C-alpha positions in Angstrom: -9.2 -61.4 36.1 -12.9 -60.8 36.9 -14.4 -61.7 40.3 -17.6 -61.0 42.0 -17.2 -59.6 45.5 -19.8 -59.1 48.3 -21.5 -55.6 47.9 -25.0 -54.7 49.2 -27.6 -57.3 48.4 -26.5 -57.9 44.7 -22.7 -58.1 44.7 -20.3 -56.2 42.5 -18.2 -57.6 39.5 -14.6 -56.4 39.8 -11.9 -56.7 37.0 -8.2 -56.6 37.9 -5.3 -56.7 35.3 -3.8 -60.2 35.0 -0.5 -58.5 34.8 -0.7 -57.8 38.7 -1.1 -61.6 39.2 -3.9 -61.1 41.6 -4.4 -63.5 44.6 -7.9 -64.3 45.7 -8.4 -65.5 49.3 -11.6 -67.1 50.5 -12.5 -69.2 53.6 -13.0 -72.9 53.0 -16.5 -74.0 52.4 -18.7 -75.2 55.3 -21.8 -77.0 54.1 -25.2 -75.6 55.2 -27.5 -77.7 57.3 -30.1 -79.5 55.1 -32.7 -78.8 57.9 -31.7 -75.9 60.1 -34.8 -76.1 62.3 -34.1 -79.8 63.0 -30.5 -78.9 63.8 -31.5 -76.1 66.2 -34.0 -78.5 68.0 -31.4 -81.2 68.4 -28.9 -78.6 69.9 -31.5 -77.2 72.3 -32.4 -80.7 73.5 -28.9 -82.0 73.7 -26.9 -79.0 74.6 -23.2 -78.6 75.5 -22.4 -78.7 79.2 -25.9 -77.7 80.2 -29.4 -79.1 80.8 -31.8 -78.8 77.7 -33.7 -75.5 77.4 -36.9 -77.4 78.0 -35.5 -78.8 81.3 -34.4 -75.3 82.3 -37.8 -74.0 81.7 -39.6 -76.8 83.5 -37.4 -76.6 86.5 -38.1 -72.8 86.8 -41.7 -73.5 86.7 -41.4 -76.1 89.4 -39.4 -73.8 91.6 -42.2 -71.1 91.4 -45.4 -73.2 91.6 -48.4 -71.0 90.7 -46.0 -68.0 90.1 -44.9 -66.3 87.0 -41.9 -67.5 85.1 -40.5 -65.1 82.6 -38.2 -65.8 79.7 -36.1 -63.3 77.9 -34.5 -64.1 74.5 -31.7 -61.8 73.2 -31.5 -61.2 69.5 -29.1 -59.2 67.2 -30.1 -55.9 65.5 -30.6 -54.9 61.9 -26.7 -54.5 61.5 -26.1 -58.3 62.0 -27.1 -61.0 59.5 -28.3 -63.4 62.2 -31.4 -65.5 60.8 -33.5 -64.5 63.8 -36.5 -65.5 62.0 -35.2 -69.1 61.9 -33.6 -69.4 65.3 -36.3 -67.6 67.6 -39.3 -69.7 66.6 -37.6 -73.0 67.5 -36.4 -71.6 70.9 -40.0 -70.3 71.5 -41.5 -73.5 70.7 -39.3 -75.3 73.3 -40.4 -72.7 75.9 -44.0 -73.0 75.0 -43.8 -76.8 75.2 -42.4 -76.5 78.7 -45.5 -74.5 79.7 -44.7 -70.8 79.3 -47.4 -68.7 77.6 -46.6 -66.1 74.9 -47.0 -63.1 77.3 -44.3 -64.4 79.6 -41.7 -64.4 76.8 -40.0 -61.2 75.9 -37.6 -60.5 73.0 -34.6 -58.2 73.8 -32.9 -56.4 71.0 -29.1 -56.2 71.6 -28.5 -52.8 70.1 -25.5 -52.0 72.3 -24.7 -48.4 71.3 -26.5 -48.7 68.0 -29.7 -46.9 67.3 -33.1 -48.3 68.0 -34.5 -50.3 65.0 -37.6 -49.2 63.4 -40.8 -51.4 63.4 -40.3 -52.2 59.8 -36.6 -53.3 60.5 -37.9 -55.4 63.4 -40.4 -57.1 61.1 -37.5 -57.7 58.6 -35.2 -59.3 61.1 -37.8 -61.1 63.1 -41.0 -61.7 61.1 -44.5 -60.0 61.3 -45.6 -62.9 63.4 -43.0 -62.5 66.1 -43.4 -58.8 66.3 -47.2 -59.2 66.6 -47.0 -62.0 69.3 -44.3 -60.9 71.7 -43.2 -57.9 73.7 -39.9 -56.4 72.3 -37.5 -54.3 74.4 -34.7 -52.5 72.7 -31.6 -51.5 74.7 -31.1 -47.7 75.2 -27.5 -47.6 76.4 -27.9 -44.0 77.8 -31.0 -44.8 79.9 -29.6 -44.7 83.4 -32.8 -45.9 85.1 -33.1 -48.9 82.8 -29.8 -50.6 83.9 -28.7 -52.2 87.1 -25.1 -52.4 88.2 -24.2 -56.0 89.0 -20.5 -55.8 89.7 -17.0 -54.7 88.6 -14.6 -56.7 86.5 -11.0 -57.2 87.4 -10.2 -54.8 84.6 -12.2 -52.1 86.4 -15.3 -52.2 84.2 -18.5 -51.4 86.1 -21.0 -53.7 84.7 -24.5 -52.3 84.1 -27.0 -54.5 82.3 -30.6 -53.9 81.3 -32.8 -54.5 84.4 -35.7 -56.0 82.5 -33.4 -58.8 81.2 -32.0 -59.5 84.6 -35.5 -59.8 85.9 -36.1 -62.8 83.6 -36.0 -66.2 85.3 -34.9 -67.8 82.0 -32.4 -66.1 79.9 -31.4 -67.0 76.4 -28.6 -65.3 74.3 -28.6 -65.9 70.6 -26.3 -64.8 67.9 -23.8 -66.0 65.3 -20.1 -66.7 65.6 -17.7 -65.1 63.1 -14.2 -63.6 63.6 -14.4 -60.1 65.1 -11.8 -57.4 64.6 -11.1 -56.6 68.3 -13.0 -59.1 70.3 -11.6 -62.1 68.5 -15.0 -63.6 67.8 -18.6 -62.4 67.8 -21.3 -64.3 69.7 -21.1 -65.6 73.2 -21.6 -63.2 75.9 -21.5 -60.2 73.5 -25.2 -60.4 73.3 -25.4 -59.4 76.8 -22.4 -57.1 77.1 -22.2 -54.9 75.1 -25.6 -55.9 73.6 -27.7 -55.0 76.6 -25.3 -52.9 78.6 -25.1 -49.3 79.7 -22.9 -46.8 77.8 -20.5 -46.6 80.8 -19.8 -50.3 80.7 -19.3 -50.3 76.9 -17.0 -47.1 76.9 -14.7 -48.7 79.5 -14.4 -52.0 77.8 -14.0 -50.4 74.4 -11.6 -47.9 75.7 -8.2 -47.0 74.2 -6.3 -49.3 76.6 -8.0 -52.2 74.8 -8.1 -50.7 71.3 -4.3 -50.3 71.5 -3.6 -53.8 72.7 -1.8 -56.1 70.2 -3.9 -59.0 71.4 -7.3 -57.4 70.9 -7.4 -58.8 67.3 -9.3 -61.1 64.9 -9.7 -64.7 65.9 -8.2 -64.6 69.4 -10.1 -64.8 72.7 -7.7 -66.5 75.0 -5.2 -63.6 76.2 -7.4 -61.0 74.5 -8.0 -58.5 77.3 -11.1 -57.0 75.7 -12.8 -60.3 75.2 -11.8 -61.6 78.7 -13.3 -58.4 80.1 -16.5 -58.9 78.2 -16.7 -62.6 79.2 -16.2 -61.7 82.9 -19.0 -59.0 82.6 -21.4 -61.4 80.9 -20.7 -64.0 83.6 -22.3 -61.5 86.2 -25.6 -61.9 84.3 -25.9 -65.5 84.6 -27.6 -67.9 84.2 -27.6 -67.5 80.3 -28.4 -70.3 78.0 -26.5 -69.7 74.7 -27.8 -70.4 71.2 -25.1 -69.5 68.6 -25.0 -70.5 65.0 -22.3 -70.4 62.2 -23.2 -69.5 58.7 -22.1 -69.6 55.1 -21.2 -66.4 53.3 -24.8 -66.3 52.0 -26.1 -66.6 55.5 -27.3 -70.2 55.7 -26.8 -71.9 58.9 -24.0 -74.5 59.0 -23.9 -75.5 62.7 -25.5 -74.8 66.1 -23.7 -74.3 69.4 -26.1 -74.3 72.3 -25.9 -74.7 76.0 -23.3 -73.3 78.5 -22.3 -69.9 77.5 -18.5 -70.6 77.8 -18.3 -74.0 76.5 -20.7 -73.7 73.7 -19.1 -70.5 72.4 -15.6 -72.0 72.7 -16.7 -75.0 70.5 -18.2 -72.6 68.0 -15.1 -70.5 67.8 -12.9 -73.5 67.1 -15.3 -74.6 64.3 -15.2 -71.1 62.7 -11.5 -70.9 63.0 -11.0 -74.0 61.0 -12.8 -72.5 58.1 -12.3 -68.7 58.3 -8.5 -68.4 59.1 -6.5 -68.6 55.9 -2.6 -68.7 55.9 -0.9 -66.2 53.7 2.9 -66.3 52.9 3.6 -62.5 52.2 2.1 -59.0 52.5 0.7 -57.2 49.4 1.0 -53.7 48.0 -2.7 -53.5 47.5 -5.6 -55.4 49.1 -9.1 -55.1 47.8 -11.8 -56.1 50.2 -15.5 -56.0 50.6 -17.4 -55.6 53.9 -19.2 -58.9 53.4 -22.2 -57.3 51.6 -25.7 -56.7 53.2 -26.4 -56.0 56.0 -22.8 -55.5 57.3 -21.8 -52.9 54.7 -24.7 -50.6 55.6 -22.3 -47.7 56.6 -18.9 -46.5 56.8 -18.6 -47.1 60.5 -19.1 -50.9 59.8 -16.9 -50.8 56.7 -13.9 -50.4 59.2 -14.1 -54.2 59.7 -13.5 -54.8 56.0 -10.4 -52.4 56.2 -9.1 -54.0 59.3 -9.0 -57.6 57.9 -7.3 -56.2 54.7 -4.7 -54.4 56.8 -3.6 -57.8 58.2 -1.9 -58.6 54.8 -1.0 -55.2 53.4 2.5 -54.1 53.6 3.4 -50.9 55.5 2.8 -47.9 53.2 0.5 -50.1 51.0 -3.0 -49.4 50.2 -6.5 -50.9 51.2 -9.5 -50.6 48.8 -12.8 -51.4 50.5 -16.1 -51.7 48.6 -19.0 -51.0 50.8 -22.5 -49.9 49.9 -23.0 -47.6 52.9 -26.7 -47.1 52.4 -26.9 -45.7 55.9 -24.3 -43.2 55.3 -21.3 -42.7 57.8 -23.9 -42.8 59.6 -25.7 -39.7 60.8 -26.5 -41.1 64.2 -23.8 -41.6 66.9 -20.6 -39.8 67.3 -18.4 -41.7 64.8 -19.0 -39.2 61.9 -18.1 -36.2 64.0 -14.9 -37.7 65.3 -13.5 -38.8 61.9 -14.7 -35.8 59.9 -13.1 -33.4 62.3 -9.7 -35.3 62.1 -6.8 -33.5 60.7 -4.7 -36.7 60.4 -4.8 -40.2 61.9 -2.0 -39.3 64.4 -4.0 -36.2 65.6 -7.1 -38.3 66.0 -5.2 -41.0 67.9 -3.8 -38.4 70.3 -7.2 -37.1 71.0 -8.8 -40.5 71.5 -6.1 -41.6 73.8 -6.6 -38.5 76.0 -8.4 -38.8 79.3 -10.9 -36.0 78.5 -12.6 -37.9 75.5 -14.8 -41.0 76.5 -17.6 -41.0 74.0 -19.6 -43.7 72.1 -18.2 -44.9 68.8 -14.7 -43.7 69.8 -13.4 -47.3 69.4 -14.3 -47.5 65.7 -12.6 -44.2 65.0 -9.6 -45.4 67.0 -9.3 -48.5 64.8 -9.7 -46.5 61.7 -7.0 -44.2 62.6 -4.6 -47.1 63.6 -5.3 -48.7 60.2 -4.6 -45.4 58.5 -1.0 -45.1 60.1 -0.1 -48.4 58.4 -1.7 -48.0 55.0 -3.7 -45.7 52.7 -7.4 -46.5 52.4 -9.9 -45.8 49.6 -13.6 -46.3 49.8 -15.7 -47.5 46.8 -19.4 -46.7 47.3 -22.2 -45.7 45.2 -24.0 -44.2 48.1 -21.2 -42.0 49.4 -19.1 -39.6 47.5 -15.6 -38.0 48.3 -17.1 -35.1 50.2 -19.1 -37.5 52.5 -16.1 -39.2 54.0 -13.2 -38.0 56.2 -10.6 -36.9 53.6 -7.7 -37.0 56.2 -8.3 -40.7 56.7 -9.8 -42.1 53.5 -9.9 -41.5 49.8 -12.8 -42.3 47.5 -13.2 -43.8 44.1 -16.3 -44.6 42.0 -15.2 -48.1 41.1 -12.7 -50.7 42.4 -11.0 -50.5 39.0 -10.5 -46.8 39.3 -9.1 -47.1 42.8 -6.6 -49.9 41.8 -5.5 -47.9 38.7 -5.0 -44.7 40.8 -2.9 -46.5 43.4 -0.9 -48.6 41.0 0.1 -45.3 39.0 1.8 -44.0 42.2 4.0 -47.0 42.5 7.4 -47.5 40.8 6.8 -51.3 40.2 4.1 -53.7 39.2 2.0 -53.9 42.4 1.2 -57.2 44.2 -2.4 -57.4 44.8 -4.8 -59.6 47.0 -8.6 -59.7 46.9 -10.9 -60.7 49.8 -14.2 -61.1 48.0 -16.1 -61.9 51.3 -14.3 -59.2 53.3 -14.1 -60.0 57.1 -15.6 -63.4 56.6 -12.1 -64.5 55.5 -9.3 -63.8 58.1 -5.8 -64.0 56.5 -3.1 -65.1 58.8 0.3 -63.7 57.7 3.1 -66.2 58.2 5.9 -64.0 57.0 6.5 -60.1 57.1 
């Protein structure tokens, strides 16, 4: 069988022996909007459980006659495939029509703990026009003086959010909704926390008490303690008008969910679940996955998501093969590379991460990787990283998917069962039997 999987910008053709009777899993097809701008305008003017964005802006102007009304729009960084260049202009037009000038609109880059985006990257994800016209503020999660503490959640998370965003009279959070490997789904309040949060807030929410929790998983928000903590934290930064979209695998908008942060996001999650969650009858010896291609497969850190979704349907002691371009390396920035490269074993790394003395950025991704490795073997296929570049105690390397499959199958005493997830974490298998 020959199949094309998502890899970088071009994709990757993979051939698996028919003798293995490979099973291919994809999400059901959700048709893209014929006119996404019209869909966005309609959602902004007739939102879910909220006044329209134009009404919100007009009322803010009425409340402060002759005063300055500022609007902040949060957007995802370079690691997310959000079509910011489509979404933001429509939002901005609504604000301008309500009476706000360009210089009272600020764009906030929800980098969370990620690195700052370069000017070239901002032009790529926004457009030359937006970068030229509007002030852009990027979250630096380590800048103590840039964040204001606004409360403490019931789980004990001290919520510190970027002060400049809190200073905006009108707050708009954008993003897209897809299944998330420990928050349940992306989108919603994640644009604010962790997107615009201080490192202390993120470290507590992403701590080992949540990473180890069995309900902090793909496709689950209700009863997910990590998501519920995030949602409680984001509520402290209200009012926030939400503009979330859903997308096809090739990143075309399929639906828009705008309005009340909670209600709009809940509707969007239900919509995604109907398409992305795929029932599976049994576990497999080998699961081949992508990391959804560009931009999500930019580094090994992000590729943990592809590994995680594959581990949902690999048998204990089986093997996961993830194809991810990793043009950004492990990466070099952040502490993830240090944590995983120093690991002597998955169990050793977990013991260290669960210890009280270690609370550092990127520990959560290392924690998930170690948990996955205790269940199954892992092999990375990448033409940007080689064997010496990756943590040998946690992950193997192969030049091609075919080589990886052949190497794993040779170690088994039977013809292996194999499953392929061409779109990686855009497809969430739900195992109905052990």
